[in-house]
C-alpha positions as CSV (number, residue, x, y, z in Angstrom):
1,X,-38.9,7.0,-25.4
2,X,-39.3,8.7,-21.9
3,X,-39.4,5.3,-20.2
4,X,-36.2,4.1,-21.9
5,X,-34.4,7.3,-20.9
6,X,-35.6,6.9,-17.3
7,X,-34.5,3.2,-17.2
8,X,-31.1,4.2,-18.7
9,X,-30.6,7.0,-16.2
10,X,-31.6,4.7,-13.3
11,X,-29.2,2.0,-14.5
12,X,-26.4,4.5,-14.8
13,X,-27.0,5.7,-11.3
14,X,-27.2,2.3,-9.8
15,X,-24.1,1.1,-11.6
16,X,-22.1,4.1,-10.4
17,X,-22.9,3.7,-6.7
18,X,-20.8,0.6,-6.0
19,X,-17.8,2.0,-7.9
20,X,-17.9,5.2,-5.8
21,X,-18.3,3.3,-2.6
22,X,-15.3,1.1,-3.5
23,X,-13.2,4.1,-4.4
24,X,-13.9,5.7,-1.1
25,X,-12.9,2.7,0.9
26,X,-10.1,1.3,-1.3
27,X,-6.5,1.6,0.1
28,X,-4.4,4.1,-1.8
29,X,-1.2,2.4,-3.0
30,X,1.9,4.5,-2.7
31,X,4.7,5.6,-0.4
32,X,2.4,7.7,1.8
33,X,1.4,4.6,3.8
34,X,5.0,3.5,4.1
35,X,6.3,6.9,5.1
36,X,4.4,6.6,8.4
37,X,6.3,3.5,9.4
38,X,8.5,4.3,12.4
39,X,9.3,0.7,13.6
40,X,13.0,0.2,14.3
41,X,14.6,-2.4,12.0
42,X,12.7,-1.2,8.9
43,X,13.5,0.6,5.7
44,X,11.4,1.4,2.6
45,X,12.1,2.6,-0.9
46,X,11.6,1.9,-4.5
47,X,13.4,-1.2,-5.9
48,X,15.0,0.1,-9.1
49,X,15.2,-3.3,-10.7
50,X,11.6,-4.2,-10.2
51,X,10.1,-0.6,-10.1
52,X,8.1,-1.5,-7.0
53,X,7.8,-0.1,-3.5
54,X,9.7,-2.3,-1.0
55,X,9.4,-2.5,2.7
56,X,12.5,-4.2,4.2
57,X,12.6,-5.6,7.7
58,X,15.5,-7.1,9.6
59,X,15.9,-9.8,12.2
60,X,14.8,-7.5,15.1
61,X,11.3,-7.2,13.7
62,X,9.0,-10.1,14.8
63,X,5.5,-10.9,16.2
64,X,2.8,-8.3,16.2
65,X,5.1,-5.7,14.6
66,X,5.8,-7.9,11.7
67,X,2.1,-8.7,11.2
68,X,1.3,-5.0,11.3
69,X,4.0,-4.3,8.7
70,X,2.7,-7.0,6.4
71,X,-0.7,-5.4,6.5
72,X,0.8,-2.0,5.8
73,X,2.9,-3.3,2.9
74,X,-0.2,-4.9,1.4
75,X,-2.3,-1.7,1.7
76,X,0.5,0.3,0.1
77,X,1.0,-2.2,-2.7
78,X,4.6,-2.8,-1.6
79,X,6.7,-6.0,-1.4
80,X,7.8,-7.1,2.1
81,X,11.4,-8.3,2.1
82,X,13.4,-9.7,5.0
83,X,17.1,-8.8,5.2
84,X,19.2,-11.0,7.5
85,X,21.1,-9.3,10.3
86,X,20.4,-5.8,11.6
87,X,19.7,-2.7,9.5
88,X,21.9,0.3,10.2
89,X,21.9,3.9,9.1
90,X,24.9,4.6,6.8
91,X,25.6,7.9,5.1
92,X,27.3,8.2,1.8
93,X,28.3,11.5,0.1
94,X,29.1,12.3,-3.4
């Protein structure tokens, strides 16, 4: 009985270690990663139709910036979308 309890406890400990290690290093999906994006020509938000985070880039974003934004979108669990033309800030009141 003692031996089976010791084996069971050891198995539980060993099985829990990889899960804890993965949880510590796994990227946390959500808007926190996208909120740090300060690259001109980008916008982010929640797509109401799909219910997913979306990172939108315009034609001015290319090269290394675009590659970095793809990695950021992947880590945040967001969809990267390209919008033709140039994004502008517009204000609407209501």
